[in-house]
ZADO-1210 file (C-alpha; in nm, 4 decimals, padded with zeros to 6 digits):
<atoms>
<atom x="02.1784" y="00.3661" z="01.4736" code="MET" pos="1"/>
<atom x="02.0558" y="00.0069" z="01.4737" code="LYS" pos="2"/>
<atom x="01.7945" y="00.0872" z="01.7377" code="TRP" pos="3"/>
<atom x="01.6734" y="00.3828" z="01.5300" code="ILE" pos="4"/>
<atom x="01.6278" y="00.1559" z="01.2290" code="GLU" pos="5"/>
<atom x="01.4513" y="-00.1028" z="01.4447" code="PHE" pos="6"/>
<atom x="01.2081" y="00.1563" z="01.5799" code="HIS" pos="7"/>
<atom x="01.1470" y="00.2856" z="01.2269" code="ALA" pos="8"/>
<atom x="01.0770" y="-00.0690" z="01.1144" code="MET" pos="9"/>
<atom x="00.8280" y="-00.1149" z="01.3985" code="TYR" pos="10"/>
<atom x="00.6683" y="00.2178" z="01.3036" code="ALA" pos="11"/>
<atom x="00.5829" y="00.0850" z="00.9584" code="PHE" pos="12"/>
<atom x="00.4272" y="-00.2254" z="01.1135" code="VAL" pos="13"/>
<atom x="00.2242" y="-00.0117" z="01.3536" code="GLU" pos="14"/>
<atom x="00.1183" y="00.2263" z="01.0770" code="ARG" pos="15"/>
<atom x="-00.0023" y="-00.0635" z="00.8623" code="SER" pos="16"/>
<atom x="-00.2161" y="-00.2005" z="01.1449" code="PHE" pos="17"/>
<atom x="-00.3537" y="00.1503" z="01.1964" code="SER" pos="18"/>
<atom x="-00.4620" y="00.1497" z="00.8328" code="LEU" pos="19"/>
<atom x="-00.6326" y="-00.1843" z="00.8901" code="VAL" pos="20"/>
<atom x="-00.8264" y="-00.0323" z="01.1798" code="LYS" pos="21"/>
<atom x="-00.9132" y="00.2747" z="00.9737" code="ARG" pos="22"/>
<atom x="-01.0628" y="00.0620" z="00.6986" code="TYR" pos="23"/>
<atom x="-01.1926" y="-00.2105" z="00.9294" code="ILE" pos="24"/>
<atom x="-01.5254" y="-00.2388" z="00.7456" code="THR" pos="25"/>
<atom x="-01.3450" y="-00.3222" z="00.4229" code="TRP" pos="26"/>
<atom x="-01.1227" y="-00.5677" z="00.6090" code="GLU" pos="27"/>
<atom x="-01.4320" y="-00.7437" z="00.7427" code="LEU" pos="28"/>
<atom x="-01.5742" y="-00.7628" z="00.3911" code="VAL" pos="29"/>
<atom x="-01.2518" y="-00.9186" z="00.2572" code="PHE" pos="30"/>
<atom x="-01.2328" y="-01.1552" z="00.5538" code="LEU" pos="31"/>
<atom x="-01.5920" y="-01.2646" z="00.4997" code="PHE" pos="32"/>
<atom x="-01.5143" y="-01.3268" z="00.1329" code="TYR" pos="33"/>
<atom x="-01.2078" y="-01.5356" z="00.2236" code="ASN" pos="34"/>
<atom x="-01.4105" y="-01.7475" z="00.4651" code="ILE" pos="35"/>
<atom x="-01.6928" y="-01.8045" z="00.2157" code="VAL" pos="36"/>
<atom x="-01.4451" y="-01.8756" z="-00.0641" code="ASN" pos="37"/>
<atom x="-01.2649" y="-02.1371" z="00.1488" code="THR" pos="38"/>
<atom x="-01.5931" y="-02.2994" z="00.2519" code="LEU" pos="39"/>
<atom x="-01.7156" y="-02.3062" z="-00.1084" code="THR" pos="40"/>
<atom x="-01.3988" y="-02.4775" z="-00.2258" code="ILE" pos="41"/>
<atom x="-01.4226" y="-02.7280" z="00.0584" code="GLY" pos="42"/>
<atom x="-01.7843" y="-02.8055" z="-00.0323" code="LEU" pos="43"/>
<atom x="-01.6688" y="-02.9204" z="-00.3759" code="ILE" pos="44"/>
<atom x="-01.5020" y="-03.2128" z="-00.1986" code="GLY" pos="45"/>
<atom x="-01.8389" y="-03.3248" z="-00.0612" code="LEU" pos="46"/>
<atom x="-01.9448" y="-03.4143" z="-00.4146" code="THR" pos="47"/>
<atom x="-01.6963" y="-03.7021" z="-00.4012" code="VAL" pos="48"/>
<atom x="-01.8537" y="-04.0288" z="-00.2867" code="ASN" pos="49"/>
<atom x="-01.6895" y="-04.2971" z="-00.0785" code="GLY" pos="50"/>
<atom x="-01.3986" y="-04.3078" z="00.1610" code="ALA" pos="51"/>
<atom x="-01.2072" y="-04.0378" z="-00.0282" code="GLU" pos="52"/>
<atom x="-01.4621" y="-03.7673" z="00.0512" code="ARG" pos="53"/>
<atom x="-01.3060" y="-03.6398" z="00.3752" code="GLU" pos="54"/>
<atom x="-00.9540" y="-03.6550" z="00.2314" code="THR" pos="55"/>
<atom x="-01.0655" y="-03.4570" z="-00.0744" code="THR" pos="56"/>
<atom x="-01.2342" y="-03.1915" z="00.1390" code="VAL" pos="57"/>
<atom x="-00.9241" y="-03.1569" z="00.3530" code="LEU" pos="58"/>
<atom x="-00.7031" y="-03.1465" z="00.0422" code="TYR" pos="59"/>
<atom x="-00.9041" y="-02.8571" z="-00.1000" code="LEU" pos="60"/>
<atom x="-00.9318" y="-02.6716" z="00.2316" code="VAL" pos="61"/>
<atom x="-00.5547" y="-02.6936" z="00.2856" code="ILE" pos="62"/>
<atom x="-00.5003" y="-02.5498" z="-00.0610" code="GLY" pos="63"/>
<atom x="-00.7416" y="-02.2632" z="00.0036" code="ALA" pos="64"/>
<atom x="-00.5974" y="-02.1825" z="00.3490" code="LEU" pos="65"/>
<atom x="-00.2334" y="-02.1911" z="00.2486" code="PHE" pos="66"/>
<atom x="-00.2950" y="-02.0059" z="-00.0748" code="TRP" pos="67"/>
<atom x="-00.4817" y="-01.7412" z="00.1238" code="GLY" pos="68"/>
<atom x="-00.1857" y="-01.7001" z="00.3583" code="PHE" pos="69"/>
<atom x="00.0722" y="-01.6900" z="00.0798" code="MET" pos="70"/>
<atom x="-00.1295" y="-01.4507" z="-00.1346" code="SER" pos="71"/>
<atom x="-00.1552" y="-01.2111" z="00.1605" code="ILE" pos="72"/>
<atom x="00.2250" y="-01.2095" z="00.1846" code="GLN" pos="73"/>
<atom x="00.2426" y="-01.1281" z="-00.1837" code="PHE" pos="74"/>
<atom x="-00.0386" y="-00.8713" z="-00.1913" code="GLU" pos="75"/>
<atom x="00.0502" y="-00.6731" z="00.1205" code="GLU" pos="76"/>
<atom x="00.4088" y="-00.6228" z="00.0053" code="VAL" pos="77"/>
<atom x="00.3305" y="-00.5629" z="-00.3621" code="SER" pos="78"/>
<atom x="00.0465" y="-00.3208" z="-00.2747" code="ASN" pos="79"/>
<atom x="00.2508" y="-00.1229" z="-00.0231" code="SER" pos="80"/>
<atom x="00.3286" y="00.1372" z="-00.2902" code="ILE" pos="81"/>
<atom x="-00.0365" y="00.1580" z="-00.3898" code="THR" pos="82"/>
<atom x="-00.1311" y="00.2222" z="-00.0262" code="TRP" pos="83"/>
<atom x="00.1291" y="00.4986" z="-00.0031" code="GLU" pos="84"/>
<atom x="-00.0010" y="00.6666" z="-00.3176" code="ARG" pos="85"/>
<atom x="-00.3630" y="00.6263" z="-00.2051" code="TRP" pos="86"/>
<atom x="-00.2896" y="00.7862" z="00.1319" code="GLU" pos="87"/>
<atom x="-00.0859" y="01.0638" z="-00.0306" code="GLY" pos="88"/>
<atom x="00.2255" y="00.9803" z="00.1741" code="THR" pos="89"/>
<atom x="00.4470" y="00.8268" z="-00.0923" code="ILE" pos="90"/>
<atom x="00.6780" y="01.1282" z="-00.1304" code="GLU" pos="91"/>
<atom x="00.7135" y="01.1710" z="00.2461" code="TYR" pos="92"/>
<atom x="00.7958" y="00.8030" z="00.2923" code="THR" pos="93"/>
<atom x="01.0530" y="00.7939" z="00.0145" code="PHE" pos="94"/>
<atom x="01.2191" y="01.1163" z="00.1339" code="MET" pos="95"/>
<atom x="01.2265" y="01.0132" z="00.5018" code="ALA" pos="96"/>
<atom x="01.5782" y="00.9734" z="00.6498" code="PRO" pos="97"/>
<atom x="01.5562" y="00.5945" z="00.6756" code="ILE" pos="98"/>
<atom x="01.6958" y="00.3141" z="00.4687" code="ARG" pos="99"/>
<atom x="01.4677" y="00.1685" z="00.2072" code="ARG" pos="100"/>
<atom x="01.5357" y="-00.1807" z="00.3407" code="ILE" pos="101"/>
<atom x="01.3982" y="-00.0670" z="00.6783" code="THR" pos="102"/>
<atom x="01.0757" y="00.0440" z="00.5123" code="HIS" pos="103"/>
<atom x="01.0394" y="-00.2781" z="00.3115" code="LEU" pos="104"/>
<atom x="01.1309" y="-00.5131" z="00.5969" code="VAL" pos="105"/>
<atom x="00.8729" y="-00.3385" z="00.8142" code="GLY" pos="106"/>
<atom x="00.6091" y="-00.4034" z="00.5490" code="MET" pos="107"/>
<atom x="00.7222" y="-00.7667" z="00.5269" code="CYS" pos="108"/>
<atom x="00.6856" y="-00.8202" z="00.9021" code="PHE" pos="109"/>
<atom x="00.3384" y="-00.6700" z="00.8884" code="PHE" pos="110"/>
<atom x="00.2456" y="-00.9044" z="00.6019" code="ALA" pos="111"/>
<atom x="00.3528" y="-01.2099" z="00.8035" code="ILE" pos="112"/>
<atom x="00.1672" y="-01.1012" z="01.1182" code="LEU" pos="113"/>
<atom x="-00.1443" y="-00.9931" z="00.9308" code="TYR" pos="114"/>
<atom x="-00.1486" y="-01.3073" z="00.7181" code="GLY" pos="115"/>
<atom x="-00.1147" y="-01.5286" z="01.0249" code="THR" pos="116"/>
<atom x="-00.4093" y="-01.3604" z="01.1999" code="VAL" pos="117"/>
<atom x="-00.6293" y="-01.3800" z="00.8899" code="ARG" pos="118"/>
<atom x="-00.5441" y="-01.7473" z="00.8329" code="THR" pos="119"/>
<atom x="-00.6218" y="-01.8409" z="01.1941" code="ILE" pos="120"/>
<atom x="-00.9628" y="-01.6702" z="01.1744" code="VAL" pos="121"/>
<atom x="-01.0472" y="-01.8523" z="00.8495" code="VAL" pos="122"/>
<atom x="-00.9219" y="-02.1822" z="00.9948" code="LEU" pos="123"/>
<atom x="-01.1501" y="-02.1465" z="01.2986" code="VAL" pos="124"/>
<atom x="-01.4491" y="-02.0765" z="01.0732" code="ALA" pos="125"/>
<atom x="-01.3698" y="-02.3793" z="00.8569" code="VAL" pos="126"/>
<atom x="-01.3263" y="-02.6024" z="01.1625" code="ALA" pos="127"/>
<atom x="-01.6767" y="-02.5104" z="01.2819" code="PHE" pos="128"/>
<atom x="-01.8270" y="-02.5720" z="00.9373" code="PHE" pos="129"/>
<atom x="-01.6651" y="-02.9035" z="00.8431" code="PHE" pos="130"/>
<atom x="-01.6380" y="-03.2068" z="01.0689" code="ASP" pos="131"/>
<atom x="-01.2844" y="-03.3056" z="00.9690" code="LEU" pos="132"/>
<atom x="-01.0517" y="-03.5440" z="01.1458" code="SER" pos="133"/>
<atom x="-00.7125" y="-03.3906" z="01.2199" code="MET" pos="134"/>
<atom x="-00.5770" y="-03.6817" z="01.4252" code="ASP" pos="135"/>
<atom x="-00.2872" y="-03.7448" z="01.1871" code="GLN" pos="136"/>
<atom x="-00.2047" y="-03.3794" z="01.1286" code="ALA" pos="137"/>
<atom x="00.1389" y="-03.2528" z="01.2296" code="ASN" pos="138"/>
<atom x="00.0544" y="-02.8887" z="01.3005" code="LEU" pos="139"/>
<atom x="00.4115" y="-02.8024" z="01.4002" code="VAL" pos="140"/>
<atom x="00.5357" y="-02.9085" z="01.0581" code="SER" pos="141"/>
<atom x="00.2515" y="-02.7200" z="00.8885" code="ALA" pos="142"/>
<atom x="00.3362" y="-02.4014" z="01.0797" code="LEU" pos="143"/>
<atom x="00.7038" y="-02.4454" z="00.9896" code="THR" pos="144"/>
<atom x="00.6064" y="-02.4637" z="00.6227" code="VAL" pos="145"/>
<atom x="00.4166" y="-02.1346" z="00.6564" code="LEU" pos="146"/>
<atom x="00.7138" y="-01.9584" z="00.8112" code="LEU" pos="147"/>
<atom x="00.9704" y="-02.0982" z="00.5692" code="VAL" pos="148"/>
<atom x="00.7540" y="-02.0159" z="00.2666" code="ALA" pos="149"/>
<atom x="00.7010" y="-01.6531" z="00.3703" code="SER" pos="150"/>
<atom x="01.0374" y="-01.5115" z="00.2482" code="PRO" pos="151"/>
<atom x="00.9870" y="-01.6548" z="-00.1002" code="ALA" pos="152"/>
<atom x="00.6466" y="-01.4891" z="-00.1380" code="PHE" pos="153"/>
<atom x="00.7708" y="-01.1674" z="00.0147" code="ILE" pos="154"/>
<atom x="01.0492" y="-01.1676" z="-00.2453" code="GLY" pos="155"/>
<atom x="00.7900" y="-01.2076" z="-00.5202" code="LEU" pos="156"/>
<atom x="00.5937" y="-00.9245" z="-00.3617" code="GLY" pos="157"/>
<atom x="00.8981" y="-00.6974" z="-00.3698" code="LEU" pos="158"/>
<atom x="00.9434" y="-00.7684" z="-00.7390" code="ILE" pos="159"/>
<atom x="00.5728" y="-00.7068" z="-00.8076" code="ALA" pos="160"/>
<atom x="00.5861" y="-00.3821" z="-00.6051" code="ALA" pos="161"/>
<atom x="00.7869" y="-00.2180" z="-00.8832" code="ILE" pos="162"/>
<atom x="00.4814" y="-00.2278" z="-01.1116" code="LEU" pos="163"/>
<atom x="00.2859" y="00.0407" z="-00.9177" code="PRO" pos="164"/>
<atom x="00.6073" y="00.2454" z="-00.9149" code="LEU" pos="165"/>
<atom x="00.6572" y="00.2219" z="-01.2906" code="LEU" pos="166"/>
<atom x="00.2891" y="00.2528" z="-01.3830" code="SER" pos="167"/>
<atom x="00.0758" y="00.4553" z="-01.1389" code="PRO" pos="168"/>
<atom x="-00.2291" y="00.4036" z="-01.3624" code="GLU" pos="169"/>
<atom x="-00.2338" y="00.0242" z="-01.4025" code="ARG" pos="170"/>
<atom x="00.0565" y="-00.1092" z="-01.1991" code="GLY" pos="171"/>
<atom x="-00.1457" y="-00.2435" z="-00.9071" code="SER" pos="172"/>
<atom x="-00.3766" y="-00.4352" z="-01.1430" code="GLN" pos="173"/>
<atom x="-00.0777" y="-00.5822" z="-01.3268" code="ALA" pos="174"/>
<atom x="00.0440" y="-00.7507" z="-01.0074" code="THR" pos="175"/>
<atom x="-00.2505" y="-00.9907" z="-01.0388" code="HIS" pos="176"/>
<atom x="-00.0895" y="-01.1348" z="-01.3516" code="ILE" pos="177"/>
<atom x="00.2006" y="-01.2684" z="-01.1442" code="ILE" pos="178"/>
<atom x="-00.0376" y="-01.3976" z="-00.8793" code="GLN" pos="179"/>
<atom x="-00.2565" y="-01.5636" z="-01.1418" code="GLY" pos="180"/>
<atom x="00.0352" y="-01.7485" z="-01.3019" code="VAL" pos="181"/>
<atom x="00.1452" y="-01.8805" z="-00.9607" code="ILE" pos="182"/>
<atom x="-00.2113" y="-01.9921" z="-00.8864" code="LEU" pos="183"/>
<atom x="-00.2323" y="-02.1738" z="-01.2192" code="LEU" pos="184"/>
<atom x="00.0912" y="-02.3738" z="-01.2045" code="VAL" pos="185"/>
<atom x="00.1244" y="-02.4483" z="-00.8319" code="SER" pos="186"/>
<atom x="-00.1457" y="-02.7105" z="-00.7794" code="GLY" pos="187"/>
<atom x="-00.3444" y="-02.5106" z="-00.5256" code="VAL" pos="188"/>
<atom x="-00.6665" y="-02.7045" z="-00.5883" code="TYR" pos="189"/>
<atom x="-00.5432" y="-02.9932" z="-00.8013" code="TYR" pos="190"/>
<atom x="-00.2406" y="-03.2124" z="-00.8581" code="ASP" pos="191"/>
<atom x="00.0107" y="-03.0476" z="-01.0908" code="ILE" pos="192"/>
<atom x="00.0134" y="-03.3681" z="-01.2970" code="ARG" pos="193"/>
<atom x="-00.3176" y="-03.2662" z="-01.4546" code="VAL" pos="194"/>
<atom x="-00.1490" y="-02.9622" z="-01.6120" code="LEU" pos="195"/>
<atom x="-00.0450" y="-02.9820" z="-01.9785" code="PRO" pos="196"/>
<atom x="00.3034" y="-03.1286" z="-02.0083" code="GLU" pos="197"/>
<atom x="00.4479" y="-02.8070" z="-02.1477" code="TRP" pos="198"/>
<atom x="00.3215" y="-02.6168" z="-01.8419" code="LEU" pos="199"/>
<atom x="00.4343" y="-02.8577" z="-01.5711" code="GLN" pos="200"/>
<atom x="00.8023" y="-02.7422" z="-01.5667" code="PRO" pos="201"/>
<atom x="00.6852" y="-02.3971" z="-01.4520" code="LEU" pos="202"/>
<atom x="00.5496" y="-02.5528" z="-01.1330" code="SER" pos="203"/>
<atom x="00.9065" y="-02.6352" z="-01.0232" code="THR" pos="204"/>
<atom x="00.9858" y="-02.2613" z="-01.0229" code="LEU" pos="205"/>
<atom x="00.6908" y="-02.1658" z="-00.8019" code="SER" pos="206"/>
<atom x="00.7454" y="-02.1595" z="-00.4237" code="PRO" pos="207"/>
<atom x="00.3749" y="-02.2337" z="-00.3777" code="ALA" pos="208"/>
<atom x="00.4242" y="-02.5794" z="-00.5317" code="THR" pos="209"/>
<atom x="00.6697" y="-02.6823" z="-00.2598" code="TYR" pos="210"/>
<atom x="00.4756" y="-02.5107" z="00.0184" code="ALA" pos="211"/>
<atom x="00.1456" y="-02.6779" z="-00.0707" code="LEU" pos="212"/>
<atom x="00.3032" y="-03.0191" z="-00.1192" code="ASP" pos="213"/>
<atom x="00.4760" y="-02.9979" z="00.2194" code="ALA" pos="214"/>
<atom x="00.1659" y="-02.8634" z="00.3962" code="ALA" pos="215"/>
<atom x="-00.0520" y="-03.1443" z="00.2625" code="ARG" pos="216"/>
<atom x="00.1987" y="-03.4077" z="00.3657" code="LYS" pos="217"/>
<atom x="00.2175" y="-03.2540" z="00.7139" code="ALA" pos="218"/>
<atom x="-00.1592" y="-03.2440" z="00.7643" code="ILE" pos="219"/>
<atom x="-00.2812" y="-03.5449" z="00.5661" code="LEU" pos="220"/>
<atom x="00.0073" y="-03.7824" z="00.6408" code="GLN" pos="221"/>
<atom x="00.1514" y="-03.6384" z="00.9628" code="GLY" pos="222"/>
<atom x="00.4933" y="-03.5858" z="00.8014" code="ALA" pos="223"/>
<atom x="00.7654" y="-03.4427" z="01.0260" code="GLY" pos="224"/>
<atom x="01.0082" y="-03.1637" z="00.9476" code="ILE" pos="225"/>
<atom x="01.2794" y="-03.4114" z="00.8442" code="ILE" pos="226"/>
<atom x="01.0367" y="-03.5775" z="00.6006" code="ASP" pos="227"/>
<atom x="00.9668" y="-03.2373" z="00.4476" code="LEU" pos="228"/>
<atom x="01.3326" y="-03.1355" z="00.4246" code="SER" pos="229"/>
<atom x="01.3385" y="-03.1419" z="00.0418" code="HIS" pos="230"/>
<atom x="01.0512" y="-02.8947" z="00.0114" code="SER" pos="231"/>
<atom x="01.1740" y="-02.6794" z="00.2998" code="LEU" pos="232"/>
<atom x="01.5247" y="-02.6493" z="00.1528" code="PHE" pos="233"/>
<atom x="01.3727" y="-02.5629" z="-00.1854" code="ALA" pos="234"/>
<atom x="01.1648" y="-02.2875" z="-00.0224" code="LEU" pos="235"/>
<atom x="01.4672" y="-02.1544" z="00.1650" code="LEU" pos="236"/>
<atom x="01.6712" y="-02.1517" z="-00.1555" code="GLY" pos="237"/>
<atom x="01.4009" y="-01.9686" z="-00.3499" code="ILE" pos="238"/>
<atom x="01.3626" y="-01.7167" z="-00.0665" code="GLY" pos="239"/>
<atom x="01.7384" y="-01.6542" z="-00.0510" code="LEU" pos="240"/>
<atom x="01.7338" y="-01.5752" z="-00.4212" code="VAL" pos="241"/>
<atom x="01.4122" y="-01.3719" z="-00.4400" code="LEU" pos="242"/>
<atom x="01.4635" y="-01.1446" z="-00.1371" code="ILE" pos="243"/>
<atom x="01.7970" y="-00.9904" z="-00.2559" code="PRO" pos="244"/>
<atom x="01.6686" y="-00.9871" z="-00.6143" code="LEU" pos="245"/>
<atom x="01.3499" y="-00.8122" z="-00.5069" code="GLY" pos="246"/>
<atom x="01.5396" y="-00.5483" z="-00.3080" code="LEU" pos="247"/>
<atom x="01.7762" y="-00.4848" z="-00.5985" code="PHE" pos="248"/>
<atom x="01.4991" y="-00.4568" z="-00.8579" code="VAL" pos="249"/>
<atom x="01.2966" y="-00.2313" z="-00.6275" code="PHE" pos="250"/>
<atom x="01.6013" y="-00.0046" z="-00.5820" code="HIS" pos="251"/>
<atom x="01.6374" y="00.0313" z="-00.9585" code="LEU" pos="252"/>
<atom x="01.2653" y="00.1018" z="-01.0009" code="ALA" pos="253"/>
<atom x="01.2714" y="00.3589" z="-00.7186" code="GLU" pos="254"/>
<atom x="01.5563" y="00.5507" z="-00.8812" code="ASN" pos="255"/>
<atom x="01.3770" y="00.5448" z="-01.2158" code="TYR" pos="256"/>
<atom x="01.0483" y="00.6633" z="-01.0618" code="ALA" pos="257"/>
<atom x="01.2205" y="00.9530" z="-00.8871" code="MET" pos="258"/>
<atom x="01.4020" y="01.0628" z="-01.2031" code="LYS" pos="259"/>
<atom x="01.0874" y="01.0501" z="-01.4147" code="THR" pos="260"/>
<atom x="00.8535" y="01.2056" z="-01.1574" code="GLY" pos="261"/>
<atom x="00.6226" y="00.9062" z="-01.1212" code="LYS" pos="262"/>
<atom x="00.6046" y="00.9128" z="-00.7399" code="LEU" pos="263"/>
<atom x="00.3691" y="01.2076" z="-00.7194" code="LYS" pos="264"/>
<atom x="00.1351" y="01.0932" z="-00.9931" code="ARG" pos="265"/>
<atom x="-00.1975" y="00.9474" z="-00.8848" code="ASN" pos="266"/>
<atom x="-00.3170" y="00.8426" z="-01.2273" code="GLY" pos="267"/>
</atoms>
């Protein structure tokens, strides 16, 4: 039985990559946008004069790269229902003789793999564009931050995935509200200390705050895994809470959607 579930999980990963190949032209458009967006943000740092210029550019580029990776985790999981409805397979998927956790975990693995590939491509493009010194960077620590942060964003994605279930018409657009709030309070492109005082406490609830802080310390200061233990434990704790919570909330939303006939609706 376990092997059957494993193969089913792999099937969802393979199917998702098949969809990427089917819509490869759109994927190239989105990838091009991500590269240009990252370069544009990095160019803002060149407006800074003096010795802080390179550090500022790297600070901004790290924010753009890591936010791109984390947002992919969130979007691919939260939009999995939208993809199913778009392809007309949502009823078949939800009636298939597999566990829902198998379906969702398969989508999560795809999000991690896909996000890693996209981030590497953008990183290579940025490296060719900017002449940045990475002598102090601890890339092992930075990669560890990416991996440890993934479950927390996948958990958020699972929670956001209920919106397309509950509202076929506007659910997928509503997921951007969650993403926008995280972007605002997490210090992606600025220090969270510039936020209004009443907004700063929200940054402690966002996994992106800890991920970005740890990633910048790893790359800008060469911090090791032990030095980043506070942020890594915070990310693990948030992930351990959000993954079960996301699965539970999704289960409730799935039952509601089936009872009210929202699965079949396309708009």
